[in-house]
N, C-alpha and C positions, 0 to 999 in steps of 0.2 A: 794458465797463460803460456803461450808458445815460447820456446827457447830459441834464440837467434845465435847462430855461429858464423864465424868468419874464418878465412884461412889461418889467421893468427890464433883464433880461439877454438880450433877444432877439438871435438870430443875424442877421447880415447875410445877404442872399441868397447872396453869394459863399461865405460860410462853410458855409451849408447845402449848396450845390451841391458844395463841396469834400468835405464829409463823406460825402454820398451817393455821390460818385464813388469815394471810398476803400472804402466798404462794398461797392459793386457790383463793383468790379474785383478784390476779394479772392476772388470766387467762382471765378475761373479759367475755363478752357475747359470747355464743356459741349456735349453733343449735344441738339438740340431737334427735335421733329417738328411739322409743321404743313402748311398749304396756302398756296401762293404766290398773293398778290393784289397789285393795284396794281403791276404789273410795269413798271418804268421802266429800260430798258436800251437801249444803242446801241453798235454795234461800234466807234464812234469814241471812246466814253467809256472812260476807264481804270477807273472804278468804276461800279457799278450799285446802284440803291436799290430794295428790295422790301419788301413787308409780308408777314410770316408770320402767318397766322391760325389759331387753334385751330378745327378744324372742328366741335367739339361745343358750345362756348359762345362768347359774345362776348368774345374776348380776342385780342390781336394784339401784334406787336412789329416794329419797324423793323429791316431788315437792310441792311448795307452789305457789298459783296463786290467782288472783282475781276471785271470783265466776262467774262474768259475762262472763269470757272467756269460761266457760263450759256450760252456760245455754243460750247463745245468740241464737236467732232464726236462724241466718244464718249458724251457725256452732256448733250445740249441740254435746257435747262429752259424750260418755258413757263408762262404764267399759268394758275392752276388746278391745277397739279401738287401732289400730296402728296409731301413731301420730308422728309428728315432732314438737318439742317445741323450743322456743327461750328464753333463760334465762341466768342468771348470777349465777355461783356457789357461795354459801354462807356457812359460817361455824359459828355456834353459840358457842361462847367460854364457856358460862356458863354450858351447858350440853354436850358440846363436840360432837355436832351432825352436820352432813353435809347434805345440801339440795340444791335444784336448784330453785331460784326465777324466775318464768316464766312470761313473758309479752305477749307471743303469742303462740297459739296452732293451728296446722293445721293437717288435716288428712294426713296419710302417702303418699297418692297419690299425694298430692301437692308437697311434697318433691321431688318425682321422676320427676314430671313435671318441677319443678324449676331447677333441675339439668340438664334436657334435654334442657331447655331454655338457661341456662348459657353456656352449651356446644355449642349450635348453635350460641349464641352471640359471643363467642370467635372465632368460625370459620369464621363467616361473617366479624368480625373485621380484621382477618388475610387477608381475600380476598379484603379488602379495601372499603367495603360498608359503613363504618362509617366515612371515610376520609372527611375532610372539603373541599378538593379540588374538589370533585365531586358534592357537594351540590350546588343547584341553589339559587341565591338571589331572595327574594320576590319582586314583583313590588311595587313601592311606592303607587300607587293608582290603585287598580284593578277595572276594569269595571264590570267584571263578575267573581264570585267566585263559584267554584264547591264544593258542600257539599255532603259528603257521611255519612249517619247517619241512626239511626233507625226511623221508621215511628212514627210521633207524639211524639218523645222523648223530654225530657227536654233539651238535648244537642242541638237539632235542634232549639228549641225556644230560647235558650240562644244565640246561634250564630246569628240568624236572628235579634232578638231584639237589641242586643248590636251593631251589625254591622250597622243596619239601623239608630240607634240612633246616631252613630258617623258620618255616611255619608249616608244621605237618598237616594241618587241616585244610590247606589251600587246595582247590580243585582246578583241574585243567580240562579245557575242551580243545583237543588237538586235531588239526587237519593237516595231513601230510600232502605235500605238493612237490612237483618238480621245481627245483630252485636254480636251474640254469637251462639254457637252450630256448628254443622257440615256444615250447609249451608252458614255460614258467610263468609268464605274465598273465595269461588268461586264467590259469589255475590259481595263482595267488589272488587275483582280483575276485574270483568266484568264492574262494575261502574267506577273503576279507568281507565280502558282502554278506555271507552267511553268518559269520561271527558278529558282525555289526548289528544284524537283525535279531540276534539272540539276546533277550533281555537279561539273561543270567550272566552274560559275559561282561566283566567290569573293565577289562583292559586287554589289548591284543598285542602280542609280541610276534614280529616277523624276524625269524632267526636263521642265520647261516654262518658257518664257521670259517669265514674268509674265503679266499680263492684268488685266482688271477683276474685281471681286468676283464677279460672276455667272459669269464664265468659269472662275474657280477653285473654284466650289462643289463639283465632284466630288472634290476633294482634301480636303474636310472631311466627306465622307459617312461614316456610321458603319460600313458594311460594309467599306469600304476600310481603315479603321483597324484593325479586327479581323484582316483578312487580313495586314496588315503586322506586327501584333503576333505572329501565329502563325508568321511566317517564321523559319526556322533560319539563313538567309543574311542577313548585315547589309544593311540597306536605308538608302539615302541619299535624303533629300528635297531636290530642287533645283528648286523651283517659281519662285523668283525674284520674290517679291512681298513687299516689306518692311512697308508700313503695316498690313495685316491678314493675318498669316501663317495659312495653312490649318492645320487640326488635324494633317495629315500631318507637319508640321514637328515637332510634339511627340511623336508616336508613333514616328517613324523613329529608327533608331540614330544618325543624324547629320543635322543640318540644315545645308545649304549655302545661302548667300545667292543664288547664281546657278548655272546649269549650268557656267559656267567655274570658279566656286569649287569646285563638286563635283569636277570633273576634277583640280583642283590638290590637293584634300584626299584624294582616293582614290589617285591615281597619283603616286609619288615622282618627283622630278626626277632623271633619270639622270646628268646632269652634276654636280649637287650631290652625289648619292650616291657617284659615282665619285671626286669630289674628297675626300669624307669618308673613303672607303676608302683612298685614297692617304695621307691624313694619318694615319689610324689605323695603316696598315702602316708608315709612317715612324716613328711613335712606338713601335710594337711592336718594330721592328728596332733602334731606338736603345736601348730598354730592354733588349733581349736582349744587344746588344753591351756595354752597361754591366755587365750581370750577369755575362757571360762574363769581362770584364776583371777585375772584382772577384774572381771565383772563381779566376782564374789567379794574381792577386797573392797571394791567401791560400794557394794551393797552393804557389807558389814560396817563400813565407815558411815554410811547414810543412816543405817538403823541405830547406830550408837549415838546419834544426835538427840538432845533432849526433846526436841519438838516431836520426834516420832515416838519416844517413850510416853509422853503426855501431850497429846495434840492441843489441849486447852491451855498449856503453859503460856504460849504466846498471847492468847486472848486475855488471860488474867494479867499478864504483864502490861499489855496495852490498856486494860481497864484501870490498873493502878496508875499508869502514866497519865491517863485522861483525868482521873480524880485529883491527882497532884497538880496538874495544870489548872483545873477548875478552882481548887483551893487557893493556889497562888494568885490566880486572876482576881478572885473575890477579895483576897487580902490587899492586893494592889489597888483595886477600885475603892475599897473602904478607906484605905489610907489616903487616896487621892481626894475622896469626898470630904474627909475630916479636914485635910489641909486646906482645901478650897473654902470650906465653911468658915474656918477660923480666919482666913484671909478676908472673906466678905464681912465678917463681924468687925474685924479691926478697921476695915475701910469705912464701914458705917459709923463707927465711933469717931474716927478721924474726921469724917465729913460733918457729923453732928457737932463736933467741937469747933471746927474751923469754918462752918457754913454761915451764911448771913443771918439765919434765924437765931442761932446761938449768940451771935454778936448783938443783935437787936434785943435779945432777952436780957443781956447784961446792961441795958440802958442806953445803948447807942441808937442812932437814928440815921436814915438815909434820906437826904434832901434832894429832890429833883425839881428842875424848873420846867414849867409847861409852856412851850412856845405858843404864841397866839396864832401862828399860821397853820396849826394843826399837825406840825411835825411831832415825832415821838418825843416823850419827856427825856431829859438828859440829867445825869447825876451832877450836882453842883460841886465842882472841884475848885472854883475860884470865885471871888466876889464879882468879877467882871461878868459872870454868867447870869447874875441875878441883880440887876440894878433896881433901885426902889420902884415899886409898883409891879414887879414881876410876880406872877402866880407861881406858888410853890406847892409841892406835894411832899409831905414829911411822913416817911414810913417808920413806924415804931414796932415793938414786938407784937402787939395785938391788933394792929390796924394801920391806918394812914390818916394824916391831918392835912387839910387844905388851908394854905395861909398866903399872905402877901408880904413881900419884902418892904420894910418901912425904911431902912437905912443900912448902908454898908460901911464898915470900919476896917481899914487895913490892919494887918497884924503888926505889932511893934517889931 
């Protein structure tokens, strides 16, 4: 939010300088292009002071940098040079001066090349050449490694010595090429094609021991990226340049920080692998012994069971159980039959004693009146049922008597 001042609330100079310093330093590190003027440097000085001028309009900025950035043998800077610098804007509160604290200076040509590289990098990324889905996994133990590198280079020595130290039996198919300049790309592509067509080669390492941005330009050329993307053999990029990695690092199946790192990541350590094999074998043997011991214990427990000592024991026991159940069932049935027979006999005796035949045998008779209208005979229970002249049927113990009612006399 903007700060508003008035004549009454004017800032002191120190406050203005402090706020300006805060605003400026929030910008962070930036790349700036311009022309070196007012070159003030001395090898005895720790720091040098330059003016970076915009070549198209009247605009400039003061630069402070370490003197070694200007006097290094690889990249000497002189007055009048067009450069790109990497630095952090700074504001000195005490004298109210603005400058750029620079940590890297490159000729202007590098800036253009870097821009072209980044544009190509974005385009190849859009085309999917950087996608993990198209990258090939490295073999666990390559029998033959294809190596593309400069003749007699430190990168070649590093890859060979480290790889053979880790796995002495590993084999190499080495093709030495130019690794910088105009001939580098066609030579590297030809070597890559040859190694990719070789069925004995399991993985290909493209190695170089770092260098300046100009030296590493071949490894960002478009033709090389498509050649690597079309390889069926896994490709490892071991260029060894950290600040501005070439596009090859993105397209390759694996990026190694240095040739030594590439050898370590491609070739397993034989001692470590043998130690792991020993550990795994020991664990497997212990697990197998434990399993055999548990199975033996279970087998011993099973064999100690009576049914295995005498397999007929179970059958005999079941036979005894069946006979016991049959005997019990017969006993229960016999008891039930006896009980029911006795009950039937008692009921028969009771029926014979209390039934009509026994009553008639003792001298009693059953008198029935026979209606004249053909209705069933009725037992005479009252004198009103058999007026004089009624036809009677008298049942006695050995038959029946037909009679007629002569007179009725009420009971006293």
